[in-house]
C-alpha positions in Angstrom: -10.7 4.7 12.9 -12.4 2.3 10.6 -11.3 -1.2 9.4 -11.3 -2.4 5.9 -11.4 -6.3 5.3 -9.1 -8.1 2.7 -12.2 -8.8 0.9 -12.6 -4.9 0.5 -9.0 -4.9 -1.2 -10.3 -7.5 -3.6 -13.6 -5.6 -4.1 -11.7 -2.3 -5.1 -9.2 -4.4 -7.3 -12.4 -5.9 -9.3 -13.9 -2.7 -9.5 -10.9 -1.7 -11.5 -11.1 -4.6 -13.9 -12.5 -4.8 -17.1 -16.0 -6.2 -17.4 -15.2 -8.0 -20.9 -12.3 -9.3 -22.4 -10.9 -6.1 -24.7 -9.6 -6.8 -28.2 -5.8 -7.0 -28.0 -4.1 -3.9 -28.0 -0.3 -2.6 -28.6 1.9 -3.3 -25.8 2.0 0.7 -25.0 -1.6 1.0 -24.8 -2.2 -2.3 -22.5 0.6 -1.2 -20.2 -1.2 2.3 -19.7 -4.5 0.7 -19.0 -3.4 -1.5 -15.9 -4.5 0.3 -12.7 -1.9 1.5 -10.4 -2.2 0.0 -6.7 -1.1 1.3 -3.5 -1.6 -1.3 -0.2 -1.9 0.7 3.0 -1.1 -1.8 5.7 -1.1 -2.0 9.3 1.0 -5.3 9.0 2.4 -6.9 12.1 0.9 -4.4 14.9 -2.3 -2.8 14.0 -5.7 -2.7 15.6 -6.9 -6.1 14.8 -3.9 -8.0 16.0 -3.9 -10.6 13.0 -1.7 -11.6 10.3 -3.8 -11.1 7.1 -1.8 -8.0 5.5 1.0 -10.8 4.7 -1.5 -12.6 2.8 -3.0 -9.2 1.2 0.7 -8.2 0.1 0.9 -11.7 -1.2 -2.3 -11.2 -3.3 -0.9 -7.6 -4.4 2.3 -9.1 -5.6 0.7 -11.9 -7.5 -1.9 -9.8 -9.2 1.2 -7.3 -10.4 3.0 -10.5 -11.5 -0.2 -11.3 -13.6 0.1 -7.9 -15.0 -3.5 -7.2 -13.3 -2.5 -4.1 -11.5 0.9 -2.0 -11.1 1.8 -2.2 -7.5 3.2 1.4 -7.3 4.1 1.4 -3.3 3.3 0.0 0.0 2.8 2.4 3.1 2.5 1.2 6.7 -0.5 3.0 8.9 1.1 2.2 12.1 4.0 3.1 14.1 5.2 -0.6 14.8 9.0 0.1 14.2 9.9 -3.4 12.8 6.8 -4.1 10.7 8.6 -1.9 7.9 11.1 -4.8 7.8 8.0 -7.3 7.2 7.0 -5.3 4.3 10.5 -5.2 2.9 11.0 -8.8 3.2 7.9 -9.6 1.5 8.6 -7.3 -1.2 12.0 -8.9 -1.5 10.7 -12.6 -1.8 8.4 -11.2 -4.9 11.6 -9.5 -6.5 9.9 -6.3 -6.0 11.7 -3.0 -5.1 8.9 -0.6 -4.6 8.8 2.5 -2.2 7.6 2.1 1.4 6.1 4.8 3.9 5.3 4.8 7.0 2.8 6.8 9.3 4.5 10.0 10.8 1.6 11.5 12.6 0.8 11.3 16.3 -2.1 9.9 18.6 -1.9 6.3 18.0 -1.8 3.9 21.1 1.7 2.3 21.0 0.9 -1.2 20.1 3.6 -3.7 20.4 4.4 -5.5 16.7 3.0 -9.4 16.9 5.5 -12.1 17.7 6.2 -13.0 13.9 7.6 -9.6 13.2 10.7 -10.1 14.9 11.2 -13.7 13.6 10.7 -12.5 9.8 12.9 -9.6 10.2 15.7 -11.4 12.2 15.4 -14.6 9.7 15.3 -13.0 6.0 17.6 -10.2 4.8 15.8 -7.1 3.1 17.0 -3.7 2.3 14.6 -2.2 5.0 14.7 -3.3 8.7 12.5 -0.8 10.5 10.2 2.5 10.1 13.8 4.7 10.5 14.4 3.7 6.9 11.1 4.4 5.2 9.9 8.1 4.5 6.5 9.5 5.2 3.3 7.8 4.2 1.7 11.3 3.2 4.5 12.3 1.2 5.0 9.0 -0.8 1.1 8.8 -1.5 1.1 12.5 -2.7 4.4 11.5 -5.0 3.0 8.1 -6.3 -0.5 9.9 -6.9 1.2 13.0 -8.7 2.9 10.7 -11.2 -0.1 8.8 -12.3 -3.2 9.6 -14.5 -6.5 10.7 -12.8 -8.3 7.7 -11.8 -6.1 5.2 -12.5 -4.9 4.2 -9.1 -6.5 2.1 -6.5 -5.9 2.1 -2.7 -6.2 -0.8 -0.5 -6.5 0.1 3.1 -6.0 -2.8 5.2 -6.5 -1.7 9.1 -6.0 1.7 10.3 -7.1 4.7 8.3 -4.4 7.0 9.8 -2.4 7.6 6.5 -5.5 8.3 4.5 -6.7 10.8 7.1 -3.3 12.2 7.1 -3.5 12.7 3.0 -6.8 14.1 3.2 -5.8 16.9 5.7 -2.6 17.4 3.8 -1.9 20.6 2.1 0.0 21.1 -1.6 3.5 20.1 -1.3 6.4 19.8 -4.2 4.6 16.9 -5.8 1.0 18.4 -6.3 -1.1 21.1 -5.5 -4.2 18.7 -4.7 -4.1 14.8 -4.2 -7.8 14.0 -4.9 -10.3 15.7 -7.5 -13.2 13.0 -6.7 -12.8 9.6 -4.8 -14.8 6.6 -4.5 -15.1 4.3 -1.5 -16.0 0.6 -2.3 
């Protein structure tokens, strides 16, 4: 299992940004040109035991607020139960309702959530309090990717690569026959 630092998330986002300012286009054409973004996070309980993911979600939301990306969803790549509540609290803070998915595989060490997780979930209201209220990350990935044009979505994976590995190994479902034609790792 590998880790991708927040700087890699910014590199992915900058790789999808235009190199020169284009001429203004009609709103519908401009909206279609905004890349989609899915954040895949080990928030509150991943292998690194740090708090960078809350900041990364803040950056992703600020980019979405600025119209640089279309934040499509957030998936949690650990099984830390209450960490999903932190994702929901952050999204509620930014007044954004987006789908959330959770890793549903096996084989992960049972790491306790960091202390801030329980504090955030207890102090601030949100529609999702724990991972039992979120669906499968792989199903969410497939649903979100199937609804977007080819090569229009960036994935910022922060922490474990469990969801992406499960996605790569998944087979056809009700959303799509294939999930990836050609990918690029930055």
